[in-house]
N, C-alpha and C positions, 0 to 999 in steps of 0.2 A: 231682198230675200235673206232669210235667216234659217239656220239649222235648228230644228226642234226635236223634242223627244217623242217617242212613240212608234217609230218605224212604220210598219205596214198598216197599223191602226191609227196613225196620227190624223188622217183626214176624217172629216165628219161621216158618221154612219157606217164605219167599218169595225168589225169584230174579228177575232181570231182565236184559235186554240190549237194545242198539240197534245197528243197522248202517246203512250207506249202501247202498241198493238201486238207486238211479238214478232214483227218482221226483223227487228234487230234483237240482240240478246238482252240488252238492258235499256238503251237510250230511247228518247222520244223518236218516233218514226212515222207518225201520221199527223198531218196538219190540215187545217181548214181556214180559209180566208173567206169572209162573208160580208156582203153589203146588205144593209137593212132594206134597201130599195133596189130595183133593177138598175144595172149600170151599163152604159155604153162600153163595149169591149173590143179589144184588138189584140192580135198576137203575132208572133214570129216564131218559126220553128227551124230545127236542124235541116240542113240541105243534104245530109247524108241520104244515099239512096235506100239504105235500110233504116226504117223508122219504127219506133216503139209504138205499142198499141195506144197509150195515152195521147201520143202526138196525133195519131189518126183520128181518135175520137174528138179531141179538142178542136182540130181543124174543122171537123164536121159541125160541131156545136157553134163555132164562131161564125158560121154563115148567117146566123141570126144577128140582129143589131145589139142585143142585150144579153148579159150574163149576170149572175148574182153570187156565185161561189166558185172557189178553186179548191179542189181536194188534192193533196200532195202526199205521196209516200216516199220514204227512203228505204234502202235495204234490198230493194228489188226493182229492177228497171222495167219489168214486163215488156222486154224487147226480145225479138227472135223467138217468140212464143206462139206464132201462127194465129189461126182463127180463134183458138182457145183463149189466147191472151186478149184479143179484142173483145170477145164475149165477156171475159172477166172484167175488163175496164167498163164496159157498158153496164154490166150488172151492178158494179160498185157505184157508178154514177147514179143509177136509178135508186139504189138504196139510200144514198145520202140525200138526193133531191127530195125523195118522198118524206124523209124525216124533217127536212127543212121546209117543206110545203111549197116547193118551187118546181117548175117544169124541169125534166131531166136535161133538156137541151140548154138550160141556163146554168148548168154545172160543168166546169172545165176540170181537166185532169192533168196531172204531171207526176212522173215517177223518176227515181234515180237509184242506182244500186247495181247489183250484179245482173249481167245480161244472160238470158237463156234459162232462167229459172221460173217455173210456174208461179203465178201470183196466188198466195193463199187467201182467197176471197173470204173464207170463214173467219179468219182472224180480223180482217178489216171490218167485216160486217158486225162482228161482236163489239168492236171498239167505236163504231160510228155514233151510237147513242151518247156515250161519254164525251166524245169529241164535240158534239153539237151542244150538249148540256153545258159544257164549260166555256162556250164562246164568250169573249169578253173584249172590251176596248183596250185591255191591258195585255192581251195575249200575243202580241207581235213578237216578243223576244223568244217565246217558246217555239214559234214557227221557225225562226232562225236556226234554232238548235235541231229541230226535227228534220230539216231538209239536208243537213250536213252529211257528207260521206268522209272523204279524207281531208276536209277543211280543218284548218287548225283553230279557227275562231269564227264566230257568227259574223255575218255581214248585213248590216241594215243602216238605213238613213232616212230622214224626213226633212223636208224644207217647206217653208211657208213664205208666200209673197202676195203682194197686192195686185189685183187685176180689176181695173175699172171700178175701184171703190170697194171691192169685196176681198175678203181674205181667202186665199186658195192654198191648199196643202197637197203635197205629193209625198207619199210614203213608199218605201221599197225594201225588199229583202232579196238576197240571192245566195247561191252556193256555187262552188266551182274551185277546183284545185289542181286537177290533172285532166288529161285528154283535152287540153285547151288549145284550140286552133281557130283562126279567123273563120268567118261565116257562122257567126253566133258564138264561137268558142264552145266550151263544154260546160254547160251551166243550166241552172234553173233561175229565173229572175221574175219577180212579181211586183207590180206597181199598182198602187191605189191612189186615187185622187178624187176630190170632191168638186172638181171643176165641171161646169156645164159646157159641153163641147160636142160637136157633131162626130159621128163615127168616122167619116172619111178624113176629117181633120186629125182626129186622134191617131188613126192608123198611119197617116203621113208623118206626123210628129214622131211617133215611136220608131218608124223605119229610119228616119233621118238621124235620130239620136243614137240608135243602135249601131248605125254605120260608122259613127265617129267615136264609139266607145267599145262595146263588146266585140265589134268586128275589127278592133285594132289591138287585140291582145293575143298572145300565143305563149304557151308553156312548152309544149312538146310536139306541136304540129299534128296531133291526132284529133279526129272529129268524132263526136258522140252520136248515138242514135236517138237521144232523148232531149236535146237542147230545146228549151221552151222559154219564151218571154211573153208574159201576158200583162195587160194593163186594164184596169176597171176604173171608169169615171162615172160616179153616181149623181153628179149635178147638185149636190146639197149645198154647195157654196152659193148657189143662186145668183151667179154672175150672168150678165147678158151672154147668150150662147156664143161660144168662140167658133169661128169658121176660118178656113185656110186663108192666110194673109190678111185677115180682118183685124181690127183693133183687139189687142190682147193676145193674139197668136204668138208673137215673138217672145213675150214675157213668159208664156207657158213653155215654149220651146227651149228658152234659155235655162229655165228651172229644171226641166226634164234632162237636158244635156248635162247640167251640173251633177244631177243624181246618177245618171248612167256612167259618166266618166269616173266619179268617185268610187262606185262599186266595181267598175272594170279594173281600176288600179288596185283595189283591195284584193281582187281575185289573184292578180299577179303576185302581189306581196305575200299572199298566203298560199301560194302555189306549192305543190309537192316538192319538198327539198329545196325550195328557193331561199337563198340567203341575201341576194342582191336584186334590186329592182333596176331594170335596164330600159332606157328610152332610146329608140333608134329613130332619128329624124333625118329624112331625106329632103333636100332642097334642090331647086334648079333642074328638075327633070323635064323631058320633052312633053310627057303626058302624065296624067294622074296614074294611069296603069303602070307606067315605068317606075314612078315614085314608089308605088305599092310593092311592085316586084322586088325592088332593091331592099326596101325596108323589111319585108317579110323574109327574104332570103338570108339577110344578116341576122334577124331576130330568131329564126328557126335553126341557125347553124349550131350543131353541137360543139364545134370547135370554138366558135365565138363565145358561146355560153360557158364552156369550161374555162376559157381564157379569163373571162370576168370572174368566175367562181374562184379560180386559183390566184387571181391578182397578177397574172402573167402579162407583161406589156407586149404581147405578140400581135401588133396591129396588122400584120400581114394577113392574118386570118380574116379580118374584116374586108380587106381589099379583094381577097380571093372570093369571098361571098358576093361582093358587089359584082365582080366580073362574071360570076356564075348565074346571075339573075336573068339573063336574056334581055335586060333593058338596054336601050340605045344611048351610048355616051362615049366620050373619048377619055382614055386614061390620062392624057396630058392636061386635062382640065380639072381633074378631081381634087377637091379639098377635103381633108379628113381631120376631125377634131374629136378628142376625148375630153368631155367637160369643156373647159375654156382653153385647153391646151391644143395648139395647132400641131398636127403630126405631119401632114402632107399639104403642100401648096402647089397647085397645078401639076399634080402627079409626082412631085419631087419631095424627098424627105427633108424636112426642116428641123425636126426635133433631134437634138444631139444628146439629151440627157434622159435615159429611160426611167430614171427614178421619178420624174414628173408624172409619167403614166402610172407608175406603181401607186403613187399617192392618190391619183384619180380612182384607180380600180380598188383601192382599199375602202372607199366609201360605201355606204349602204345603198346609195342610188348612183347609177352610172349613166351618163348621157353620151351617146355616140352620134355625131352630126356628120352627114355626108352631103357635100354640095357638088352636084354633077355639072352645074354651070352650062347647061345646054337648053334651058327652058325656064318656065315660071311655076311649074307644078311641084307640089310638096306632099309628103305623107309622114305620119308618125305612128309607130307601132311600139307597144309596151310588152316586155317579156321579162323573164328572170334567168338567173344562172342555172347551170346544170350541175348537180352534186351527186355524191354517192347515196345520199338519202333518198333521192328520187328513184334510184334503182332498187333500193331496199324496199320501199313502199310498194312498188309495182311488181317486184319479183314474187311477192307473197300476198298479193291483194286478196285473192279468192280464199287462200288458206286462212288468212287472218279473219275473214268475215264468215268462215265456216261454210263456204259453198265451194268445195274443192272441185266439183264437177262443172262449174259454170265458167263463163268467159269473163273478160276484163270488165270492170265497172263502167257505168255510163254516167 
């Protein structure tokens, strides 16, 4: 497997484009990903009980086995907009599908931006012809830019690998910087591949990969109404069809895992106000659920995150978070490490020199390892530190985006 250029349009038969439609003041804000042939499609969405209109429409369209395009807008979440918002989403899907010459149900939707603002259909409708006319195998980078909200940089990747004698490519793009919480995090992520694969197998592979990547990151513990992950597989690699646990499946799963984990880490590193990447690894838990509870409780702790951000060797904050997780363990068995520096062994302090911890916390990447020593289960969660910049960004989000009457972004 090797990393290749091209991002979302690296696989055979995919084109993309992005334009400025007026949803944002200046920047690109409307994007389209298109497969030249119908593609097997699968998706995952936010588990928030409040769900945006594009999420509802895409769920419905994905009941079919195939899709051919994804239309994405930023600057407006089309969330908490009631039936009107859903009608707007359906209207836009119809307009774009008609121009592309495909069935409306073959077009999927995603939105990101301010919650609670009516979607200006007329602006999008006016931009759709330009968007489609400009579709290109080189348009992936513009899609990266168009879907950004508070992201500091675009996030894209593509990999190529051999599968039973054929060359297969996976391309991907995502956005996400704030409102990042497990259960998909707060993000839009789109994957394309030219692999020939059954829908059931594609869906299983996507779900497994997301569980070990986007469901392992957290910035602030808040969940969005718009989280969307979609993958299109158009089969143009012409490999023998891949089915679950058949030859070729593991190679595809490994490549997809590589892509999702790489993007998940980029989301954390580019998170709102983040200056340090933190890995929380829990070992020796009784159950997987216990391991996750400890990891997430530590990773979401404002006290732990500010400790790392300030370089303060206050390891007691980690221990307090472990104890507050409701996981089953015994304090007298816990080992705690910062990087390779052992702080506690069997619940007792062994570190005598706090300067060692300061040196660990001064690094751009900080690893916290917790060994509960009561079982064999483990879990890893990635997060970032908490800084004043996060507060500044979110205290004025709607003001900065000129929608002062709307809610927090999605």
